[in-house]
C-alpha positions as CSV (number, residue, x, y, z in Angstrom):
1,X,132.7,152.6,14.6
2,X,134.3,155.9,14.9
3,X,132.6,159.1,13.7
4,X,134.5,162.3,13.3
5,X,137.5,162.7,15.0
6,X,139.0,164.5,12.0
7,X,139.5,161.5,9.8
8,X,140.7,157.7,9.9
9,X,143.8,159.0,8.3
10,X,145.1,161.0,11.3
11,X,144.0,157.9,13.5
12,X,147.4,156.2,11.8
13,X,149.2,159.1,12.3
14,X,150.5,160.3,15.6
15,X,150.3,164.2,15.4
16,X,153.1,166.2,15.8
17,X,154.1,168.3,18.5
18,X,152.1,171.5,17.6
19,X,154.0,174.6,16.8
20,X,153.4,177.7,18.9
21,X,150.5,180.0,18.3
22,X,151.6,183.7,17.1
23,X,152.0,185.7,19.9
24,X,153.2,188.7,18.8
25,X,152.5,191.2,15.2
26,X,155.2,190.0,12.8
27,X,156.4,191.2,9.4
28,X,157.4,188.5,6.7
29,X,158.5,188.4,3.1
30,X,155.3,185.9,2.3
31,X,152.8,184.9,5.0
32,X,150.3,181.7,4.3
33,X,147.1,181.6,5.4
34,X,146.4,177.9,5.5
35,X,148.6,174.9,6.5
36,X,147.3,172.3,3.9
37,X,148.8,171.1,0.6
38,X,148.8,174.3,-0.7
39,X,150.3,176.3,1.6
40,X,153.0,173.7,2.5
41,X,154.2,173.3,-1.3
42,X,153.7,176.8,-1.7
43,X,156.3,177.4,1.5
44,X,158.3,174.7,0.3
45,X,159.0,175.9,-3.3
46,X,159.7,179.2,-1.9
47,X,162.6,178.2,0.2
48,X,164.1,176.0,-1.9
49,X,164.1,179.2,-4.6
50,X,165.4,181.4,-2.2
51,X,166.5,179.9,1.6
52,X,167.0,184.0,2.5
53,X,163.1,184.3,2.3
54,X,161.4,184.8,5.4
55,X,158.1,182.5,4.8
56,X,155.8,182.4,7.7
57,X,152.8,180.0,7.7
58,X,149.4,180.6,9.6
59,X,146.9,177.6,10.5
60,X,143.5,177.5,12.7
61,X,144.2,174.3,13.9
62,X,147.5,171.9,12.5
63,X,148.8,171.2,9.7
64,X,146.6,169.2,7.3
65,X,143.5,169.7,9.6
66,X,141.1,170.3,6.8
67,X,141.1,168.4,3.1
68,X,144.5,167.6,3.1
69,X,144.4,165.5,6.2
70,X,140.6,164.1,5.1
71,X,140.7,163.7,1.3
72,X,140.1,160.2,-0.9
73,X,144.0,159.8,-1.3
74,X,143.8,160.3,-5.1
75,X,147.0,161.7,-6.3
76,X,145.4,162.4,-10.2
77,X,145.8,164.2,-13.1
78,X,142.6,165.7,-13.6
79,X,142.2,169.5,-14.9
80,X,139.2,171.0,-12.2
81,X,136.2,172.0,-14.2
82,X,137.4,170.1,-17.7
83,X,139.6,171.1,-20.3
84,X,136.9,172.3,-22.6
85,X,136.3,175.5,-20.9
86,X,139.5,177.0,-21.8
87,X,140.1,176.1,-25.3
88,X,138.0,179.2,-26.7
89,X,140.1,181.9,-24.9
90,X,143.9,179.9,-24.4
91,X,143.5,177.7,-27.7
92,X,144.2,173.7,-27.8
93,X,147.9,174.1,-27.5
94,X,148.2,176.1,-24.1
95,X,145.6,173.4,-22.8
96,X,147.5,170.5,-24.0
97,X,150.4,172.3,-22.1
98,X,148.4,172.4,-19.2
99,X,147.4,168.2,-19.4
100,X,151.0,167.6,-19.6
101,X,151.6,169.9,-16.4
102,X,148.8,167.9,-14.4
103,X,150.3,164.4,-15.4
104,X,154.0,166.0,-14.4
105,X,152.7,167.2,-11.2
106,X,151.8,163.6,-10.4
107,X,155.2,162.6,-10.8
108,X,156.7,165.3,-9.4
109,X,154.8,164.7,-6.1
110,X,156.3,161.0,-5.8
111,X,159.2,162.8,-6.4
112,X,160.0,165.2,-3.3
113,X,158.4,162.3,-1.1
114,X,161.4,160.1,-2.2
115,X,163.9,162.9,-1.7
116,X,162.3,164.7,1.6
117,X,161.9,160.7,3.3
118,X,158.3,160.8,3.3
119,X,156.3,157.5,3.2
120,X,153.1,158.5,2.1
121,X,152.3,154.8,1.1
122,X,152.1,156.2,-2.4
123,X,151.5,153.3,-5.5
124,X,150.7,154.6,-8.9
125,X,148.3,152.0,-9.9
126,X,146.2,153.9,-12.3
127,X,142.6,155.2,-12.1
128,X,139.6,152.7,-13.1
129,X,136.0,154.0,-13.4
130,X,133.3,151.6,-14.0
131,X,130.0,151.8,-15.7
132,X,127.0,149.7,-14.4
133,X,123.7,150.9,-16.0
134,X,123.1,152.0,-19.8
135,X,123.1,155.7,-19.0
136,X,126.3,155.3,-17.1
137,X,127.9,153.5,-19.9
138,X,126.7,156.1,-22.7
139,X,128.4,158.8,-20.2
140,X,131.6,156.6,-20.5
141,X,131.6,156.1,-24.2
142,X,131.3,159.6,-24.8
143,X,134.0,160.5,-22.0
144,X,136.7,158.2,-23.8
145,X,136.0,159.3,-27.0
146,X,137.1,163.0,-25.8
147,X,139.6,161.9,-23.9
148,X,141.4,160.1,-26.8
149,X,141.2,163.4,-29.0
150,X,143.6,164.5,-26.6
151,X,147.4,164.0,-26.0
152,X,148.6,163.1,-22.6
153,X,145.5,161.4,-21.2
154,X,146.7,157.8,-22.4
155,X,142.7,157.0,-21.3
156,X,142.0,153.2,-22.5
157,X,138.5,151.9,-23.2
158,X,137.6,148.5,-21.0
159,X,134.9,146.0,-22.3
160,X,133.3,144.5,-19.5
161,X,135.8,141.4,-19.5
162,X,138.7,143.9,-19.4
163,X,137.0,145.8,-16.5
164,X,136.2,143.2,-14.3
165,X,140.2,142.1,-14.4
166,X,140.8,145.4,-13.0
167,X,138.2,145.5,-10.2
168,X,135.1,143.0,-10.2
169,X,132.1,145.3,-9.4
170,X,128.3,144.0,-9.4
171,X,126.8,144.5,-13.0
172,X,129.8,146.2,-14.4
173,X,129.0,146.8,-18.3
174,X,132.2,148.6,-19.1
175,X,135.1,150.5,-17.6
176,X,138.0,152.9,-18.5
177,X,141.5,152.9,-17.4
178,X,144.4,155.6,-17.2
179,X,147.7,155.2,-16.1
180,X,148.6,158.8,-14.6
181,X,147.0,158.4,-10.6
182,X,148.5,157.1,-7.7
183,X,147.2,156.0,-4.2
184,X,148.4,157.8,-1.3
185,X,147.8,158.3,2.6
186,X,146.7,162.0,2.9
187,X,147.8,162.6,6.3
188,X,151.4,160.6,6.1
189,X,151.9,163.1,2.8
190,X,150.7,166.3,4.7
191,X,152.8,165.3,8.0
192,X,155.9,164.6,6.0
193,X,155.6,168.1,3.8
194,X,155.1,169.6,7.5
195,X,158.4,168.2,8.5
196,X,159.9,169.1,5.4
197,X,158.8,172.8,5.6
198,X,160.0,173.2,9.1
199,X,163.5,171.7,8.1
200,X,163.8,174.5,5.2
201,X,163.3,177.1,8.1
202,X,159.7,177.8,7.3
203,X,157.7,179.4,10.3
204,X,154.6,177.8,11.2
205,X,152.1,178.8,13.5
206,X,149.8,176.6,14.7
207,X,146.5,177.2,16.4
208,X,146.6,180.7,14.8
209,X,143.1,181.6,13.5
210,X,143.1,184.4,10.7
211,X,139.8,186.2,10.6
212,X,140.8,188.6,7.6
213,X,143.3,189.6,4.9
214,X,143.7,193.2,3.6
215,X,146.2,194.6,1.7
216,X,149.3,193.0,2.4
217,X,148.5,192.1,6.1
218,X,146.9,189.0,8.1
219,X,144.4,189.7,10.9
220,X,144.5,186.5,13.6
221,X,141.6,186.4,15.4
222,X,143.7,187.3,18.7
223,X,144.5,190.8,16.9
224,X,148.1,189.9,16.0
225,X,148.9,190.5,12.3
226,X,151.3,189.4,10.1
227,X,152.3,192.0,6.9
228,X,154.2,191.1,4.3
229,X,155.2,191.7,1.0
230,X,152.9,189.0,-0.6
231,X,150.1,187.2,1.5
232,X,149.2,184.0,-0.1
233,X,145.6,182.7,0.8
234,X,145.8,179.0,1.0
235,X,142.3,178.2,2.6
236,X,140.7,176.3,0.2
237,X,137.1,175.1,1.4
238,X,137.5,177.3,5.0
239,X,137.6,180.8,2.7
240,X,134.0,181.3,3.4
241,X,135.2,182.1,7.1
242,X,137.2,185.0,6.0
243,X,135.7,188.5,5.9
244,X,134.1,189.2,2.8
245,X,135.2,186.2,1.1
246,X,132.0,184.0,2.0
247,X,130.7,184.1,-1.3
248,X,134.0,183.4,-3.5
249,X,134.0,180.0,-3.4
250,X,131.3,177.3,-1.4
251,X,132.5,175.0,0.8
252,X,131.1,171.7,-0.5
253,X,130.6,168.7,2.2
254,X,132.2,165.2,1.3
255,X,132.3,162.1,3.4
256,X,134.2,159.0,3.4
257,X,134.0,155.8,5.4
258,X,136.7,153.1,5.7
259,X,136.2,149.2,6.4
260,X,137.9,146.8,8.9
261,X,140.8,145.2,7.4
262,X,140.1,142.7,4.4
263,X,141.4,139.4,4.1
264,X,143.0,137.8,1.2
265,X,140.0,135.7,0.3
266,X,137.7,139.1,0.0
267,X,140.0,140.9,-2.1
268,X,140.1,137.8,-4.6
269,X,136.2,137.5,-4.3
270,X,135.9,141.6,-5.3
271,X,138.7,140.7,-7.7
272,X,140.8,144.2,-6.6
273,X,144.2,142.7,-6.7
274,X,146.0,145.9,-7.9
275,X,145.8,149.3,-6.1
276,X,143.8,150.9,-9.0
277,X,141.2,154.1,-7.5
278,X,138.0,153.4,-8.5
279,X,135.2,155.9,-9.5
280,X,132.0,155.3,-10.8
281,X,129.9,157.6,-13.8
282,X,127.2,158.2,-11.6
283,X,125.8,161.9,-11.3
284,X,126.5,161.7,-7.3
285,X,129.7,160.2,-7.9
286,X,131.8,158.0,-5.5
287,X,135.8,157.4,-5.1
288,X,137.4,154.8,-3.6
289,X,140.9,153.2,-2.8
290,X,142.6,150.1,-1.1
291,X,144.6,151.3,1.6
292,X,148.2,149.9,2.5
293,X,146.4,147.9,5.3
294,X,143.8,146.3,3.0
295,X,140.7,148.4,4.0
296,X,138.6,150.1,1.4
297,X,138.2,153.7,2.0
298,X,135.1,154.8,0.2
299,X,133.1,158.4,-0.2
300,X,130.9,160.2,-1.9
301,X,129.2,163.8,-1.5
302,X,126.1,162.4,1.2
303,X,124.7,166.0,2.6
304,X,126.9,168.5,0.9
305,X,126.2,171.9,2.3
306,X,125.0,173.6,5.2
307,X,123.1,176.9,5.5
308,X,125.1,179.8,5.2
309,X,128.6,178.1,4.2
310,X,128.7,177.0,7.6
311,X,131.6,174.5,8.2
312,X,131.1,171.3,10.5
313,X,135.0,171.3,11.7
314,X,135.1,168.5,13.5
315,X,134.2,166.0,10.7
316,X,131.1,164.4,12.3
317,X,129.2,162.8,9.6
318,X,125.0,162.1,9.8
319,X,124.1,158.8,10.2
320,X,122.1,158.8,7.0
321,X,125.5,159.8,5.0
322,X,127.0,156.6,6.5
323,X,124.2,154.4,5.5
324,X,124.3,155.5,2.0
325,X,128.0,155.0,1.7
326,X,127.5,151.4,3.2
327,X,124.7,151.0,0.8
328,X,127.3,151.7,-2.2
329,X,129.6,149.8,-1.1
330,X,127.1,146.9,-0.6
331,X,125.8,147.4,-4.3
332,X,129.5,147.1,-5.5
333,X,130.3,144.3,-4.1
334,X,127.9,142.3,-2.7
335,X,129.8,139.7,-0.7
336,X,130.5,142.8,1.4
337,X,127.5,143.0,3.2
338,X,127.3,143.4,6.6
339,X,131.1,144.6,6.9
340,X,132.3,146.5,9.6
341,X,133.0,150.0,9.1
342,X,135.6,151.4,11.3
343,X,135.7,155.0,10.9
344,X,133.1,157.9,9.1
345,X,134.4,161.4,8.7
346,X,133.6,164.5,6.2
347,X,135.4,167.5,5.4
348,X,135.0,170.6,2.9
349,X,136.1,171.5,-0.3
350,X,136.2,174.7,-2.2
351,X,134.0,175.0,-5.1
352,X,134.1,178.4,-7.7
353,X,131.0,179.2,-9.3
354,X,132.1,177.8,-12.5
355,X,133.9,175.0,-11.0
356,X,137.5,175.5,-11.9
357,X,140.5,176.0,-9.7
358,X,142.4,179.0,-10.0
359,X,146.3,180.1,-8.9
360,X,147.3,183.9,-9.1
361,X,148.5,187.1,-7.8
362,X,147.2,190.8,-7.7
363,X,150.1,193.3,-7.6
364,X,147.9,195.9,-6.6
365,X,146.9,194.2,-3.6
366,X,149.6,191.9,-2.6
367,X,147.6,188.9,-2.3
368,X,148.0,185.7,-4.0
369,X,145.8,182.7,-4.0
370,X,145.2,178.9,-4.8
371,X,142.1,176.9,-4.5
372,X,138.7,175.8,-5.7
373,X,140.1,172.6,-6.6
374,X,136.7,170.6,-6.3
375,X,138.2,167.4,-5.3
376,X,141.2,167.4,-7.5
377,X,143.5,169.0,-4.9
378,X,146.4,166.7,-4.1
379,X,148.0,166.9,-7.2
380,X,146.7,170.3,-8.2
381,X,147.7,171.7,-4.9
382,X,151.4,170.9,-5.8
383,X,150.9,172.8,-9.1
384,X,149.7,175.3,-7.5
385,X,152.5,175.7,-4.9
386,X,155.3,175.8,-7.7
387,X,153.4,178.2,-9.9
388,X,152.9,180.7,-7.1
389,X,156.4,180.4,-6.5
390,X,157.2,181.2,-10.1
391,X,154.5,184.2,-9.6
392,X,155.4,185.7,-6.5
393,X,159.4,185.9,-7.5
394,X,158.3,187.1,-10.9
395,X,159.9,184.3,-12.8
396,X,159.1,184.0,-16.3
397,X,158.4,180.1,-16.7
398,X,156.2,177.9,-18.3
399,X,153.9,177.4,-15.4
400,X,152.8,180.9,-15.1
401,X,151.4,181.0,-19.0
402,X,149.0,177.9,-17.6
403,X,145.1,178.9,-18.6
404,X,144.3,178.5,-14.9
405,X,146.5,181.2,-13.9
406,X,144.8,184.5,-13.0
407,X,141.5,183.0,-13.5
408,X,138.5,184.9,-11.9
409,X,134.9,183.7,-11.8
410,X,131.9,185.3,-10.3
411,X,130.8,184.9,-6.8
412,X,127.9,182.5,-5.6
413,X,124.3,183.7,-5.1
414,X,123.3,184.9,-1.7
415,X,121.4,183.1,0.4
416,X,118.7,181.2,0.7
417,X,119.5,181.2,-2.9
418,X,122.5,179.4,-2.9
419,X,121.0,177.0,-0.1
420,X,117.7,176.2,-2.0
421,X,119.9,175.7,-5.5
422,X,122.4,173.0,-3.9
423,X,119.6,170.9,-2.0
424,X,117.9,170.7,-5.1
425,X,120.7,169.8,-7.3
426,X,121.8,166.9,-5.3
427,X,118.2,165.7,-5.0
428,X,118.0,166.1,-8.7
429,X,121.4,163.9,-9.2
430,X,120.2,161.5,-6.4
431,X,116.8,161.0,-8.4
432,X,118.4,160.8,-11.8
433,X,121.1,158.1,-10.3
434,X,117.8,156.1,-9.0
435,X,116.0,155.9,-12.1
436,X,118.9,155.5,-14.7
437,X,119.6,152.1,-12.3
438,X,116.0,150.8,-12.5
439,X,114.9,151.9,-15.8
440,X,116.2,154.2,-18.1
441,X,118.4,153.6,-21.0
442,X,119.7,157.4,-21.4
443,X,120.7,160.0,-19.0
444,X,118.1,161.7,-17.2
445,X,116.6,164.9,-18.0
446,X,116.6,165.7,-14.5
447,X,120.7,165.3,-14.4
448,X,120.9,167.3,-17.4
449,X,119.4,170.2,-16.0
450,X,120.9,170.3,-13.0
451,X,124.1,170.5,-14.9
452,X,123.0,173.1,-16.8
453,X,122.0,175.1,-13.8
454,X,125.2,174.4,-11.6
455,X,127.2,175.3,-14.3
456,X,129.4,172.1,-14.1
């Protein structure tokens, strides 16, 4: 099994020839820090809207090096942090528009890939969630009931028999399904977007780390600068590396493994005949997809946080995390006991203190930003890129009125409080899952307390 090496996804996509690093100080109309999905979508829509703009992207390694090339490949319609937190301030109608915009963003990504000739293995097979113990069933029922009070969610409750017809998971009690999710190949999508923005005339400087953003200037680690009318911070989980921003968004670690290719007989045995993405209602939840070459890509939190918001850049994954993910695969599908795992990798995602994503612009400082997706970024980045384009160009559109625009939240607590809290919270979640699986009939009090403390 290969461990690290960025991700399995990148092992299937030839690395494009790197664009040169920034070798001098320059000016631009818009400077974007970070060439992940957020930065690339923003550049794409800006150049589509106004081809005359000089748009520059600065990237510390290569486009898609971060979460954009390491994620689970869910193009889903989730609103990060949930809808309810926005209702009191903005009203139900505004939040309903937000949900519709999230649905439309799924289809917009699919539209652009077709228009730009990007083959990202996209199949809109829907999102399947399973409950396999009584407390999970309780939470799934409550979630489905809540979802069905909203327009545009289209969530269906599935009996055990109906659930097993989607994917047969050991001990299934019930499930839920929504049509608004597609399976994608993350690296193929980001590599295709990179080529699309280059064709449009965007200037991409790879191997160019930015150490600070101040005023309307991005400062690189080599001493060069990019001064722009607007600087876009599109650094997501890497935001903690920027000067004076290490407490803005917590870099939370998520890990994945991928199995060997599985024969048709195994897929028949585990009942996974379509391309639903798969998740569960555990507190330390998992996420999975069936890849285009018939593997299971399976992820979870593992070891979620490093002291001081430090970031392990190259995707190395602890053996204990690999063992945890293997155990979950074998618990879900006992027929896969002993299955070969071909790759393990990790990456960081950005987590705001209230677990809600944000996009916005501060006219006084000329800083724009988007991120804090908490794992929902494959779709949210597209919506963010279009919203940033409208904000930067000062266009009065529906997008700039959505509830997440210019959303602000307090910083995370300083160390060692941050590290202690995260370790305790995830220990509580894992203990709660073990307790619920073996003997509890309702949600563990440990998990309820952890939710309260985390603000999740």
